[in-house]
N, CA, C and O of each residue as an XYZ file, in Angstrom:
944
protein
N       4.764     66.046     29.090
C       3.512     66.404     28.640
C       2.411     65.047     29.010
O       2.647     63.847     29.150
N       1.325     65.719     29.080
C       0.523     65.002     29.697
C      -0.790     64.747     28.750
O      -1.204     65.575     27.939
N      -1.399     63.406     28.998
C      -2.769     63.248     27.764
C      -3.740     63.927     28.119
O      -4.835     63.657     27.624
N      -3.628     64.949     29.030
C      -5.267     65.677     28.806
C      -4.205     67.320     28.326
O      -4.907     68.294     28.598
N      -3.221     67.637     27.907
C      -2.925     68.505     26.927
C      -2.989     68.135     25.600
O      -3.179     68.817     24.593
N      -2.750     66.628     25.789
C      -2.743     66.186     23.537
C      -3.897     66.280     23.767
O      -4.326     67.003     22.868
N      -4.958     65.922     24.611
C      -6.351     66.228     24.621
C      -7.131     67.209     24.298
O      -8.080     67.077     23.525
N      -6.761     68.438     24.937
C      -6.791     70.493     24.472
C      -6.612     70.105     23.381
O      -7.565     70.059     22.602
N      -5.336     69.708     22.989
C      -4.736     70.523     21.567
C      -5.542     69.417     20.620
O      -5.910     70.003     19.602
N      -5.879     68.244     20.608
C      -6.295     68.020     19.295
C      -7.691     67.640     19.527
O      -8.279     66.833     18.808
N      -8.274     68.291     20.644
C      -9.593     68.561     20.081
C     -10.738     69.127     19.658
O     -11.841     68.614     19.467
N     -10.345     70.299     19.523
C     -10.998     71.414     18.282
C     -10.770     70.557     16.934
O     -11.451     70.258     15.954
N      -9.574     70.338     17.353
C      -9.416     69.834     15.411
C     -10.434     68.992     15.167
O     -11.388     69.123     14.401
N     -10.008     67.725     16.215
C     -11.247     66.734     15.915
C     -12.788     67.244     15.516
O     -13.450     67.005     14.507
N     -13.045     67.898     16.492
C     -14.614     68.635     16.536
C     -14.812     69.337     15.225
O     -15.648     68.775     14.516
N     -14.206     70.536     14.653
C     -14.480     70.424     13.318
C     -14.303     69.971     12.111
O     -14.791     70.404     11.067
N     -13.142     68.527     12.368
C     -13.224     67.748     11.612
C     -14.920     66.842     10.979
O     -15.498     66.614      9.916
N     -15.105     66.590     12.511
C     -16.264     65.676     12.362
C     -17.423     67.282     11.907
O     -17.977     66.950     10.859
N     -17.671     68.014     12.105
C     -18.482     69.053     11.929
C     -18.745     68.863      9.832
O     -19.676     68.443      9.145
N     -16.925     69.621      9.413
C     -16.786     69.576      7.936
C     -17.707     67.949      7.254
O     -18.826     67.913      6.744
N     -16.808     66.855      7.481
C     -17.136     65.830      7.676
C     -18.758     65.878      7.166
O     -19.029     65.916      5.966
N     -19.666     65.873      8.082
C     -20.822     65.727      8.086
C     -22.241     66.609      7.017
O     -23.404     66.442      6.650
N     -20.828     67.802      6.898
C     -21.837     68.971      5.790
C     -21.768     67.804      4.030
O     -22.392     68.056      2.999
N     -21.160     67.040      4.179
C     -20.866     66.142      2.784
C     -22.171     65.067      2.580
O     -21.942     63.865      2.450
N     -22.951     65.368      2.569
C     -24.511     64.613      2.418
C     -24.881     64.150      1.542
O     -25.943     63.546      1.688
N     -24.220     64.151      0.078
C     -25.175     63.089     -0.675
C     -23.699     62.039     -0.828
O     -24.063     60.876     -0.997
N     -22.396     62.156     -0.811
C     -21.210     61.191     -0.699
C     -20.248     60.911      0.222
O     -19.240     60.352     -0.209
N     -20.310     61.167      1.410
C     -19.058     60.549      2.556
C     -17.908     60.097      2.197
O     -17.589     58.987      1.770
N     -17.225     61.146      2.421
C     -15.576     59.834      2.000
C     -15.599     59.390      2.966
O     -16.133     59.728      4.023
N     -14.512     57.892      2.438
C     -14.176     56.908      3.222
C     -12.956     57.593      4.526
O     -11.895     58.210      4.437
N     -13.742     57.118      5.612
C     -13.087     57.607      6.856
C     -11.730     57.499      7.241
O     -11.105     58.123      8.098
N     -11.216     56.189      6.109
C      -9.711     56.163      6.644
C      -9.005     57.158      5.948
O      -8.091     57.863      6.377
N      -9.652     57.144      4.538
C      -8.744     58.294      3.625
C      -8.870     59.648      4.376
O      -7.800     60.255      4.326
N      -9.829     60.305      5.049
C     -10.213     61.429      5.682
C      -9.092     61.166      7.220
O      -8.473     61.914      7.976
N      -9.236     60.130      7.133
C      -8.165     60.077      8.085
C      -6.462     60.404      8.312
O      -5.783     61.139      9.030
N      -6.193     59.199      7.044
C      -5.166     59.762      6.464
C      -4.234     61.016      6.233
O      -3.066     61.335      6.455
N      -5.194     61.472      5.756
C      -5.441     63.179      5.150
C      -4.871     63.933      6.449
O      -3.753     64.416      6.277
N      -5.437     64.118      7.709
C      -5.609     64.383      8.569
C      -3.729     64.089      9.294
O      -3.068     64.775     10.074
N      -3.536     63.299      8.863
C      -2.183     62.485      9.255
C      -0.998     63.318      8.279
O      -0.074     64.129      8.351
N      -1.691     62.553      7.423
C      -0.489     63.641      6.014
C      -0.376     65.326      6.838
O       0.736     65.723      7.186
N      -1.417     66.049      7.037
C      -1.653     67.309      7.579
C      -0.495     67.603      8.703
O       0.468     68.364      8.608
N      -0.990     66.546     10.081
C       0.145     66.711     11.183
C       1.461     66.432     10.482
O       2.389     67.094     10.946
N       1.746     65.707      9.589
C       3.198     65.502      9.041
C       3.847     66.609      8.287
O       5.038     66.550      7.984
N       3.212     67.450      8.030
C       3.846     68.489      7.019
C       3.560     69.935      8.108
O       3.745     71.044      7.607
N       3.237     69.867      9.166
C       3.604     70.944     10.170
C       4.976     71.081     10.952
O       5.210     71.950     11.792
N       6.054     69.848     10.444
C       7.403     70.142     10.975
C       8.127     70.917      9.617
O       8.889     71.848      9.875
N       7.948     70.625      8.475
C       8.307     70.821      7.998
C       8.099     72.579      7.718
O       8.829     73.288      8.412
N       7.279     73.197      6.877
C       6.850     74.578      7.184
C       7.160     75.270      8.595
O       6.874     76.466      8.527
N       7.533     74.991      9.545
C       8.018     75.545     10.653
C       9.322     75.358     10.474
O      10.097     76.278     10.737
N       9.653     74.483     10.133
C      11.791     74.836      9.714
C      11.977     75.255      8.585
O      13.130     75.357      8.167
N      10.704     75.664      7.667
C      11.078     76.382      6.725
C      10.285     77.974      7.115
O       9.863     78.645      6.173
N      10.197     78.277      7.969
C       9.979     79.762      8.673
C      10.744     80.145      9.508
O      10.966     81.335      9.734
N      11.284     79.158     10.116
C      13.186     79.260     10.673
C      13.368     80.883     10.068
O      12.690     81.875     10.339
N      14.535     80.748      9.159
C      14.905     81.507      8.116
C      14.983     82.864      8.550
O      15.975     83.545      8.809
N      13.068     83.296      8.605
C      12.405     84.306      7.960
C      12.229     84.627      9.890
O      11.141     85.192      9.993
N      12.792     84.495     11.173
C      12.197     84.546     12.337
C      12.580     85.917     12.590
O      11.919     86.487     13.458
N      13.545     86.602     11.999
C      13.868     88.139     12.030
C      12.916     89.331     11.706
O      12.739     90.446     12.198
N      12.447     88.716     10.799
C      11.591     89.537      9.872
C      10.414     90.292     10.599
O      10.042     91.354     10.100
N       9.466     89.570     12.360
C       8.980     89.855     12.524
C       7.152     90.042     11.381
O       6.464     89.183     10.830
N       7.043     91.183     11.458
C       5.782     91.699     11.049
C       5.792     90.505      9.077
O       4.890     89.713      8.809
N       6.597     90.685      8.451
C       7.102     89.935      7.454
C       6.563     88.484      7.392
O       5.836     87.947      6.557
N       7.120     88.024      8.492
C       6.964     86.502      9.031
C       5.737     86.353      9.191
O       5.215     85.436      8.556
N       5.142     86.940      9.812
C       3.378     86.893     10.507
C       2.618     86.981      9.293
O       1.755     86.283      8.760
N       3.194     88.034      9.026
C       1.784     88.441      7.488
C       1.463     87.441      6.167
O       0.578     86.754      5.656
N       3.184     87.990      5.970
C       3.565     86.642      4.517
C       3.288     85.554      4.235
O       2.373     84.907      3.726
N       5.192     85.327      5.069
C       5.996     84.473      5.190
C       5.389     83.411      5.565
O       5.412     82.548      4.687
N       4.714     83.033      6.749
C       3.691     82.088      7.561
C       2.731     81.748      6.945
O       2.575     80.529      7.027
N       1.745     82.409      6.154
C       0.563     82.792      5.244
C       1.050     81.437      4.413
O       0.543     80.319      4.505
N       1.996     81.773      3.706
C       2.540     81.509      2.214
C       2.885     79.974      2.347
O       2.352     79.074      1.700
N       4.001     79.818      3.425
C       4.655     78.673      3.274
C       3.436     77.409      3.984
O       3.414     76.225      3.647
N       2.531     78.042      4.985
C       1.456     77.289      6.050
C       0.779     76.814      4.495
O       1.349     75.919      3.870
N      -0.110     77.286      4.090
C      -1.564     77.255      3.270
C      -0.724     76.193      2.224
O      -1.198     75.063      2.105
N       0.602     76.564      1.411
C       1.131     75.827      0.351
C       1.841     74.103      0.920
O       2.186     73.114      0.274
N       1.818     74.389      2.303
C       2.230     72.713      2.292
C       1.117     72.108      2.503
O       1.124     71.087      1.816
N      -0.202     72.229      3.315
C      -1.304     72.349      3.357
C      -1.761     71.888      1.615
O      -2.054     70.719      1.363
N      -1.762     72.676      0.821
C      -2.464     72.257     -0.344
C      -1.775     71.462     -0.941
O      -2.361     70.601     -1.596
N      -0.088     71.481     -0.914
C       0.897     69.952     -1.469
C       0.488     68.712     -0.668
O       0.708     67.702     -1.335
N       0.186     68.558      0.030
C      -0.538     67.429      0.811
C      -1.548     66.860      0.270
O      -1.422     65.714     -0.163
N      -2.707     67.509      0.185
C      -4.159     67.421     -0.890
C      -4.068     67.370     -2.171
O      -4.724     66.567     -2.834
N      -3.280     68.185     -2.659
C      -2.541     68.066     -4.554
C      -1.763     66.947     -4.660
O      -1.250     66.527     -5.697
N      -1.689     66.492     -3.609
C      -0.047     65.203     -4.757
C      -0.781     63.998     -3.811
O      -0.466     62.859     -4.154
N      -1.326     64.059     -3.145
C      -2.208     62.750     -2.511
C      -3.647     62.396     -3.103
O      -3.900     62.120     -4.276
N      -4.529     62.465     -2.032
C      -5.831     62.411     -2.316
C      -6.716     62.848     -3.458
O      -7.855     62.473     -3.735
N      -5.705     63.985     -4.234
C      -6.316     64.687     -5.054
C      -6.131     63.963     -6.337
O      -6.556     64.630     -7.280
N      -5.724     63.021     -6.615
C      -5.122     61.890     -7.490
C      -6.041     60.652     -7.308
O      -6.207     60.052     -8.370
N      -6.409     60.342     -6.696
C      -7.073     59.268     -6.176
C      -8.651     59.260     -6.542
O      -9.348     60.273     -6.483
N      -9.200     57.760     -6.993
C     -10.459     57.894     -7.540
C     -11.418     58.211     -6.451
O     -12.381     58.876     -6.831
N     -11.391     57.856     -5.017
C     -12.128     58.649     -3.987
C     -12.423     60.101     -4.434
O     -13.471     60.736     -4.314
N     -11.709     60.324     -4.764
C     -11.898     62.315     -4.949
C     -12.650     62.580     -6.330
O     -12.203     62.928     -7.423
N     -14.219     62.236     -5.818
C     -14.748     62.286     -7.314
C     -16.037     63.256     -7.158
O     -17.055     63.145     -7.842
N     -15.868     64.038     -6.343
C     -16.614     65.081     -6.354
C     -16.424     66.216     -5.800
O     -15.781     66.236     -4.750
N     -16.992     67.583     -6.426
C     -16.335     69.402     -5.931
C     -16.550     69.151     -4.422
O     -15.375     68.864     -4.195
N     -16.942     69.076     -3.628
C     -17.268     68.900     -2.097
C     -15.818     68.187     -1.662
O     -15.131     68.678     -0.766
N     -15.416     66.960     -2.400
C     -14.083     66.404     -1.605
C     -12.879     67.418     -1.957
O     -11.753     66.953     -2.136
N     -13.076     68.560     -2.039
C     -12.478     68.941     -2.276
C     -11.952     70.203     -0.795
O     -10.878     70.599     -0.343
N     -13.520     70.464     -0.465
C     -13.362     70.833      0.979
C     -13.595     69.904      2.007
O     -13.371     70.406      3.108
N     -13.949     68.778      2.051
C     -13.462     68.108      2.956
C     -11.790     67.677      3.179
O     -11.275     67.433      4.271
N     -11.368     67.664      2.360
C      -9.880     66.791      2.547
C      -8.864     67.866      2.741
O      -7.711     67.616      3.095
N      -9.489     69.539      2.407
C      -8.477     70.332      2.563
C      -8.614     70.471      4.090
O      -7.648     70.424      4.852
N     -10.274     70.698      4.592
C     -10.204     70.738      5.835
C      -9.460     69.568      7.126
O      -9.130     69.681      8.306
N      -9.449     68.331      5.975
C      -8.387     67.406      6.845
C      -7.152     67.468      6.963
O      -6.463     67.018      7.878
N      -6.788     68.114      5.898
C      -5.005     68.411      6.406
C      -5.015     69.781      6.897
O      -4.118     69.953      7.722
N      -5.781     70.900      6.652
C      -5.947     72.065      7.373
C      -5.720     71.897      9.388
O      -4.831     72.430     10.052
N      -6.811     71.028      9.883
C      -6.866     70.446     11.137
C      -5.648     69.637     11.681
O      -5.131     69.735     12.794
N      -5.227     68.629     10.411
C      -4.006     68.315     11.394
C      -3.078     68.844     11.302
O      -2.134     68.365     11.930
N      -2.835     70.084     10.496
C      -1.645     70.660     10.544
C      -2.303     72.227     11.781
O      -1.473     72.956     12.323
N      -3.397     72.373     11.929
C      -3.505     72.876     13.552
C      -3.504     72.164     14.259
O      -3.680     72.968     15.175
N      -3.471     71.501     14.615
C      -3.561     70.016     15.858
C      -2.342     69.994     16.639
O      -2.203     69.835     17.851
N      -1.251     70.233     15.480
C       0.213     69.889     15.644
C       0.469     71.490     16.027
O       0.995     71.864     17.075
N       0.191     71.989     15.413
C       0.404     73.787     15.711
C      -0.118     73.982     17.196
O       0.342     74.439     18.242
N      -1.080     73.519     16.852
C      -1.667     73.980     18.083
C      -1.322     73.378     20.100
O      -1.508     73.911     21.194
N      -0.680     71.850     19.557
C      -0.047     71.598     20.401
C       1.076     72.215     21.143
O       1.051     72.283     22.372
N       2.113     72.690     20.396
C       3.169     73.271     20.691
C       2.816     74.561     21.218
O       3.279     74.864     22.318
N       1.999     75.448     20.551
C       1.632     76.658     21.377
C       0.656     76.378     22.611
O       0.610     77.393     23.306
N      -0.149     75.338     23.129
C      -0.176     74.943     24.056
C       1.306     74.352     25.171
O       1.532     74.676     26.337
N       1.959     73.577     24.422
C       3.617     73.167     25.263
C       3.863     74.652     25.547
O       3.613     74.772     26.746
N       4.177     75.690     25.121
C       4.554     77.093     25.229
C       3.857     77.517     26.336
O       4.380     77.684     27.437
N       2.954     77.657     26.141
C       2.019     78.325     27.455
C       1.437     77.381     28.746
O       0.933     77.930     29.726
N       1.564     75.859     28.640
C       1.614     75.863     29.573
C       2.752     76.328     30.694
O       2.540     76.291     31.906
N       4.246     76.862     29.963
C       5.465     76.902     30.656
C       5.495     78.288     31.213
O       6.371     78.721     31.961
N       4.340     79.011     30.728
C       4.420     80.317     31.238
C       3.556     80.808     31.778
O       3.548     82.014     32.026
N       2.105     79.578     32.270
C       0.998     79.605     33.212
C      -0.040     80.741     32.357
O      -0.607     81.739     32.803
N      -0.043     80.102     30.803
C      -1.226     81.174     30.416
C      -1.918     80.244     29.322
O      -2.382     80.417     28.195
N      -1.793     79.385     30.028
C      -2.654     77.693     29.075
C      -4.073     78.228     28.904
O      -4.413     78.646     27.798
N      -4.862     78.238     29.862
C      -6.533     78.641     29.617
C      -6.741     79.840     28.556
O      -7.719     79.964     27.818
N      -5.854     80.520     28.615
C      -6.430     81.806     27.572
C      -5.786     81.674     26.033
O      -6.129     82.343     25.058
N      -5.024     80.900     26.064
C      -4.016     80.496     24.652
C      -5.362     79.351     24.255
O      -6.154     79.581     23.341
N      -5.407     78.383     24.940
C      -6.700     77.527     24.522
C      -7.889     77.834     24.173
O      -8.539     77.132     23.398
N      -8.420     79.156     24.809
C      -9.520     79.404     24.231
C      -9.355     80.347     22.797
O     -10.094     80.324     21.812
N      -8.264     81.089     23.003
C      -8.386     81.634     21.470
C      -8.005     80.784     20.583
O      -8.448     80.972     19.450
N      -7.268     79.841     20.758
C      -6.461     79.182     19.187
C      -8.380     77.957     19.186
O      -8.732     77.471     18.111
N      -9.164     77.739     20.343
C     -10.190     76.919     19.690
C     -11.147     77.490     18.984
O     -11.700     77.003     17.998
N     -11.518     79.336     19.862
C     -12.368     79.569     18.997
C     -11.471     80.250     17.618
O     -11.979     80.161     16.500
N     -10.691     80.640     17.723
C     -10.093     81.313     16.454
C      -9.428     80.884     15.572
O      -9.876     80.839     14.426
N      -7.860     80.347     15.964
C      -6.489     79.603     14.854
C      -7.335     78.401     14.628
O      -7.446     78.163     13.426
N      -8.056     77.447     15.509
C      -7.899     76.232     14.874
C      -9.128     76.546     13.507
O      -9.018     76.137     12.351
N     -10.306     77.417     14.101
C     -11.534     77.203     13.403
C     -10.858     78.376     11.725
O     -11.100     78.065     10.559
N     -10.117     79.525     12.122
C      -9.323     79.608     11.436
C      -8.746     78.517     10.022
O      -9.236     78.641      8.899
N      -8.008     77.819     10.239
C      -6.942     77.339      9.495
C      -8.103     76.458      8.441
O      -7.506     76.224      7.390
N      -9.386     75.965      8.390
C     -10.087     75.377      7.616
C     -10.835     76.801      6.997
O     -10.485     77.057      5.845
N     -11.367     77.320      7.330
C     -11.475     78.723      6.426
C     -10.647     78.894      5.505
O     -11.047     78.490      4.413
N      -9.214     79.527      5.529
C      -8.288     79.518      4.798
C      -8.258     78.477      3.928
O      -8.659     78.737      2.793
N      -7.847     77.230      4.175
C      -7.356     75.808      3.381
C      -8.717     75.748      2.380
O      -8.529     75.891      1.172
N      -9.868     75.569      2.804
C     -11.008     75.370      2.409
C     -11.479     76.213      0.631
O     -12.175     75.960     -0.352
N     -10.557     77.279      1.133
C     -10.700     78.237     -0.064
C      -9.931     77.290     -1.578
O     -10.229     76.988     -2.734
N      -8.894     77.143     -0.675
C      -7.912     76.342     -2.168
C      -8.869     74.595     -2.896
O      -9.033     73.998     -3.961
N      -9.275     74.474     -1.260
C      -9.489     73.409     -1.089
C     -11.289     72.686     -1.997
O     -11.577     71.526     -2.293
N     -12.297     74.288     -2.214
C     -13.213     74.464     -2.831
C     -12.864     74.609     -4.005
O     -13.648     74.094     -4.803
N     -11.516     75.381     -4.682
C     -10.514     75.872     -5.984
C     -10.372     74.214     -6.854
O     -10.539     73.945     -8.044
N      -9.963     73.241     -5.566
C      -9.391     71.868     -6.396
C     -10.866     71.399     -6.704
O     -11.222     71.112     -7.847
N     -11.614     71.347     -5.719
C     -12.937     70.127     -5.994
C     -13.525     70.925     -7.403
O     -14.124     70.212     -8.208
N     -13.412     71.983     -7.631
C     -14.427     73.019     -9.092
C     -13.147     72.257     -9.909
O     -13.528     71.390    -10.696
N     -11.826     72.444     -9.834
C     -10.934     72.175    -10.993
C     -10.374     70.832    -11.963
O      -9.931     70.662    -13.099
N     -10.815     69.701    -10.286
C     -10.990     68.495    -10.665
C     -11.878     67.906    -12.114
O     -11.611     66.998    -12.901
N     -12.973     68.826    -12.045
C     -14.273     68.304    -13.199
C     -14.001     69.556    -14.363
O     -14.886     69.662    -15.212
N     -12.786     70.544    -14.455
C     -12.774     70.899    -15.674
C     -11.421     70.693    -16.785
O     -10.225     70.975    -16.844
N     -12.339     70.098    -17.492
C     -11.242     69.411    -19.150
C     -10.236     70.402    -19.151
O      -9.198     69.916    -18.703
N     -10.106     71.630    -19.478
C      -9.214     72.693    -20.102
C      -8.422     72.829    -19.031
O      -8.883     73.132    -17.930
N      -6.964     72.587    -19.280
C      -6.098     72.347    -18.320
C      -5.496     73.772    -17.983
O      -4.709     73.921    -17.049
N      -5.785     74.492    -18.548
C      -5.079     76.317    -18.217
C      -6.228     76.350    -17.727
O      -6.406     75.137    -17.830
N      -7.249     76.742    -17.238
C      -8.721     76.768    -16.617
C      -8.414     76.263    -14.965
O      -8.231     76.838    -13.892
N      -8.463     75.126    -15.351
C      -7.575     73.901    -14.272
C      -6.949     74.619    -13.295
O      -7.446     74.890    -12.201
N      -5.434     75.054    -13.830
C      -4.407     75.582    -12.923
C      -4.637     77.098    -12.641
O      -3.945     77.589    -11.749
N      -5.599     77.967    -13.349
C      -5.806     79.193    -13.029
C      -7.209     78.796    -11.344
O      -7.166     79.312    -10.228
N      -8.123     77.856    -11.821
C      -8.568     78.383    -10.018
C      -7.647     77.374     -9.298
O      -8.007     77.551     -8.134
N      -6.818     76.557     -9.261
C      -5.786     75.676     -8.304
C      -5.242     77.484     -7.556
O      -5.339     77.986     -6.436
N      -4.735     77.919     -8.765
C      -3.537     79.221     -8.351
C      -3.984     80.057     -7.721
O      -3.273     80.469     -6.805
N      -5.471     80.746     -7.933
C      -6.138     81.437     -7.646
C      -6.591     81.386     -5.952
O      -6.604     82.181     -5.012
N      -6.971     79.845     -6.207
C      -7.603     79.233     -4.588
C      -6.646     79.269     -3.628
O      -6.935     79.576     -2.472
N      -5.570     79.001     -3.952
C      -4.020     79.131     -3.237
C      -4.170     80.436     -2.702
O      -4.785     80.800     -1.699
N      -3.321     81.267     -3.767
C      -3.096     82.701     -3.632
C      -4.604     83.514     -2.574
O      -4.420     84.433     -1.777
N      -5.671     83.021     -2.797
C      -6.528     84.133     -2.067
C      -6.671     83.494     -0.658
O      -7.450     84.138      0.044
N      -6.104     82.343     -0.019
C      -5.959     81.340      0.920
C      -5.341     81.525      1.388
O      -5.249     80.776      2.361
N      -4.248     82.649      1.290
C      -2.727     82.571      1.851
C      -3.014     84.502      2.294
O      -2.624     85.192      3.236
N      -3.608     84.704      1.446
C      -4.262     86.303      1.122
C      -4.912     86.651      2.520
O      -4.683     87.546      3.333
N      -6.052     85.317      2.481
C      -7.007     85.029      3.582
C      -6.349     84.910      5.147
O      -6.790     85.493      6.138
N      -5.218     84.032      5.106
C      -4.624     83.836      6.337
C      -3.953     85.342      6.508
O      -4.520     86.126      7.269
N      -2.611     85.805      5.727
C      -2.539     86.701      6.437
C      -3.108     88.242      7.012
O      -2.805     88.925      7.991
N      -3.947     88.389      6.043
C      -4.961     89.637      7.095
C      -5.173     88.511      8.773
O      -5.027     88.856      9.946
N      -5.544     87.184      8.204
C      -6.582     86.950      9.884
C      -4.884     86.907     11.250
O      -4.800     86.818     12.474
N      -3.913     87.024     10.169
C      -2.158     86.806     11.497
C      -2.476     88.051     11.432
O      -2.591     88.375     12.614
N      -2.820     89.494     10.414
C      -2.591     90.722     10.846
C      -3.715     91.400     11.994
O      -3.412     92.164     12.911
N      -4.802     90.996     11.732
C      -5.536     91.822     12.864
C      -5.257     91.186     14.115
O      -5.552     91.774     15.156
N      -4.625     89.848     14.143
C      -4.878     89.071     15.440
C      -2.960     89.465     16.297
O      -2.352     88.828     17.156
N      -2.586     90.714     15.561
C      -1.276     91.371     16.069
C      -1.635     92.347     17.019
O      -1.005     92.580     18.051
N      -3.200     93.203     16.453
C      -3.824     94.562     17.385
C      -4.737     93.806     18.691
O      -5.056     92.617     18.658
N      -5.029     94.602     19.655
C      -5.709     94.297     20.528
C      -7.547     94.655     20.377
O      -8.465     94.002     19.882
N      -7.522     95.262     20.687
C      -9.069     95.602     21.607
C      -9.441     95.744     19.190
O      -9.777     94.667     18.697
N      -9.355     96.640     18.448
C      -9.549     96.650     17.536
C      -9.056     95.746     16.794
O      -9.727     95.663     15.765
N      -7.802     94.679     16.826
C      -7.803     93.687     16.049
C      -8.484     92.716     16.530
O      -8.294     91.694     15.869
N      -9.491     92.518     17.747
C     -10.408     91.355     18.075
C     -11.486     91.694     17.177
O     -11.925     90.718     16.568
N     -12.096     92.919     16.894
C     -13.042     93.727     16.468
C     -13.160     93.178     14.870
O     -14.215     92.950     14.277
N     -12.162     93.069     14.481
C     -11.609     93.159     13.292
C     -11.430     91.608     12.799
O     -11.244     91.302     11.621
N     -11.516     90.691     13.868
C     -11.327     89.404     13.628
C     -12.743     88.791     13.502
O     -13.097     87.984     12.643
N     -13.731     89.472     14.819
C     -14.994     89.201     14.370
C     -15.749     89.056     13.250
O     -16.298     88.028     12.854
N     -15.748     90.208     12.728
C     -16.424     90.590     11.402
C     -15.060     89.841     10.416
O     -15.423     89.114      9.491
N     -14.113     89.962     10.551
C     -13.445     88.550      9.231
C     -14.050     87.279      9.107
O     -14.577     86.960      8.041
N     -14.026     86.210     10.479
C     -14.706     85.418     10.844
C     -16.448     85.241     10.607
O     -17.120     84.221     10.454
N     -16.839     86.687     10.650
C     -18.532     86.291     10.358
C     -18.251     86.456      8.711
O     -18.499     85.576      7.887
N     -17.965     87.118      8.560
C     -17.835     86.664      6.444
C     -17.528     85.694      5.893
O     -18.138     85.296      4.901
N     -16.256     84.931      6.533
C     -15.558     83.636      6.551
C     -16.132     82.834      6.193
O     -16.146     82.388      5.045
N     -16.900     82.383      7.375
C     -18.409     81.610      8.372
C     -18.957     81.765      6.542
O     -18.727     80.952      5.647
N     -19.591     82.855      6.456
C     -20.935     83.137      5.400
C     -20.109     82.360      4.208
O     -20.504     81.336      3.650
N     -19.015     82.979      3.962
C     -18.339     82.302      2.172
C     -17.734     80.840      2.444
O     -17.501     80.110      1.481
N     -17.406     80.293      4.131
C     -17.606     78.836      3.417
C     -18.896     77.988      3.563
O     -19.107     76.989      2.876
N     -19.657     78.411      4.412
C     -20.844     77.648      4.270
C     -21.494     78.000      2.673
O     -22.351     77.222      2.256
N     -21.075     79.182      1.788
C     -22.199     78.929      0.601
C     -21.018     78.916     -0.357
O     -21.074     79.758     -1.254
N     -19.675     77.895     -0.322
C     -19.194     77.013     -0.954
C     -19.533     75.876     -0.722
O     -19.534     75.152     -1.717
N     -19.856     75.372      0.301
C     -20.187     73.796      0.913
C     -21.627     73.856     -0.143
O     -21.828     72.949     -0.950
N     -22.507     74.963     -0.017
C     -23.523     74.727     -0.735
C     -23.478     74.837     -2.420
O     -24.487     74.397     -2.971
N     -22.525     75.321     -3.213
C     -22.421     75.575     -4.047
C     -21.976     74.065     -4.490
O     -22.607     73.389     -5.302
N     -20.726     73.629     -3.789
C     -20.221     72.197     -3.923
C     -21.326     70.985     -3.927
O     -21.305     70.002     -4.668
N     -22.112     71.236     -3.110
C     -23.375     70.283     -3.163
C     -24.066     70.059     -3.857
O     -24.496     68.916     -4.016
N     -24.572     71.455     -4.794
C     -25.363     71.542     -5.673
C     -24.557     71.256     -7.137
O     -25.162     71.180     -8.207
N     -23.386     71.140     -7.029
C     -22.855     70.366     -8.570
C     -22.318     69.264     -8.306
O     -21.378     68.799     -8.951
N     -22.701     68.877     -7.608
C     -22.628     67.321     -7.440
C     -23.376     66.083     -8.394
O     -24.485     66.323     -8.871
N     -22.865     65.053     -8.589
C     -23.719     64.495     -9.840
C     -24.691     63.912     -8.973
O     -25.788     63.729     -9.502
N     -24.597     63.639     -8.013
C     -26.185     62.566     -6.809
C     -26.894     63.945     -6.358
O     -27.638     63.733     -5.401
N     -26.885     64.826     -6.626
C     -27.511     66.242     -6.414
C     -28.213     65.752     -7.788
O     -29.336     65.249     -7.804
N     -27.417     65.960     -8.938
C     -27.865     66.171    -10.323
C     -28.657     64.806    -10.437
O     -29.666     65.142    -11.058
N     -28.743     63.638    -10.215
C     -29.196     62.146    -10.734
C     -30.280     62.960     -9.446
O     -30.666     64.033     -9.910
N     -30.751     62.756     -8.228
C     -31.297     62.973     -7.135
C     -32.557     64.036     -7.765
O     -33.739     63.814     -7.506
N     -32.161     65.095     -8.539
C     -33.060     66.461     -8.992
C     -34.066     65.763    -10.168
O     -35.272     65.876    -10.387
N     -33.016     65.013    -10.797
C     -33.769     64.063    -12.168
C     -34.931     63.330    -11.987
O     -35.959     63.623    -12.598
N     -34.803     61.473    -10.421
C     -35.358     61.356    -10.196
C     -36.580     61.939     -9.450
O     -37.590     61.244     -9.561
N     -36.704     63.037     -8.733
C     -37.996     63.723     -8.258
C     -38.828     63.843     -9.571
O     -39.970     63.416     -9.745
N     -38.124     64.436    -10.364
C     -38.293     64.904    -11.875
C     -39.385     64.144    -12.596
O     -40.563     64.338    -12.894
N     -38.652     63.377    -12.717
C     -39.112     61.833    -13.327
C     -41.190     61.452    -12.338
O     -42.299     61.086    -12.729
N     -40.580     61.838    -11.080
C     -41.762     61.269    -10.274
C     -42.573     61.727    -10.389
O     -43.608     61.104    -10.627
N     -42.534     63.489    -10.247
C     -43.698     64.574    -10.445
C     -43.977     64.258    -11.560
O     -45.153     63.927    -11.406
N     -43.677     64.060    -12.977
C     -44.085     63.826    -14.371
C     -45.192     62.483    -14.317
O     -46.169     62.447    -15.065
N     -44.848     61.264    -13.201
C     -45.515     60.545    -13.667
C     -46.671     60.070    -12.768
O     -47.115     58.926    -12.664
N     -47.200     61.581    -11.922
C     -47.907     61.696    -10.817
C     -48.568     62.825    -10.951
O     -48.460     63.578     -9.983
N     -49.248     63.214    -11.865
C     -49.768     64.356    -12.267
C     -50.805     64.783    -11.110
O     -51.248     63.986    -10.283
N     -51.027     65.719    -11.149
C     -52.608     66.274    -10.272
C     -53.662     66.183    -10.312
O     -54.225     66.810    -11.209
N     -54.400     65.455     -9.477
C     -56.185     65.311    -10.300
C     -56.941     66.710    -10.926
O     -58.056     66.631    -11.442
């Protein structure tokens, strides 16, 4: 395995992590904690792959149901059992940032395995392009569904409501991941379906980011500051 192959495998994940990280404009998360979450995402990729092995015989069942369920839960487990419990997780947007970090760590290891296999079959370029444009950002789109739910649940006092948000977010992410995998099984029709799916998924992703930023205590404080300024400076 050469260095350039590692760069190809991790480059898309690092780019998308940079992209999501800079969306958090009110209170950016500690970079060390984001990187640690990325590493945790990398670490959970192997156990997830091992859990999928007993279902290798099942074909479509593995691709559409088993793999999405195992992979989304693995990434969710990493965030919910580590950074979610820390003081730094103090804004709704944090759920999106840390979910993206875990997802991209996971996707980067998965990417490396796919590219190693593709290199041995002389199909490295198309596999790299397909995964960089679809699979890697797909992991972000799926996982930030439950990430946004975690970001909201953290600030809900009712325990039943917390659990409902977390569980519904996780199940929705699994369903989206499964639909993505199903569409990817088909050629022309599947490619068109993926483009439509990703278009709406990106719109949903950006809407969740704007909602999370709007719910931030920093946004509220800034709004109050501007209001006080306007009140103290009436028009002539």
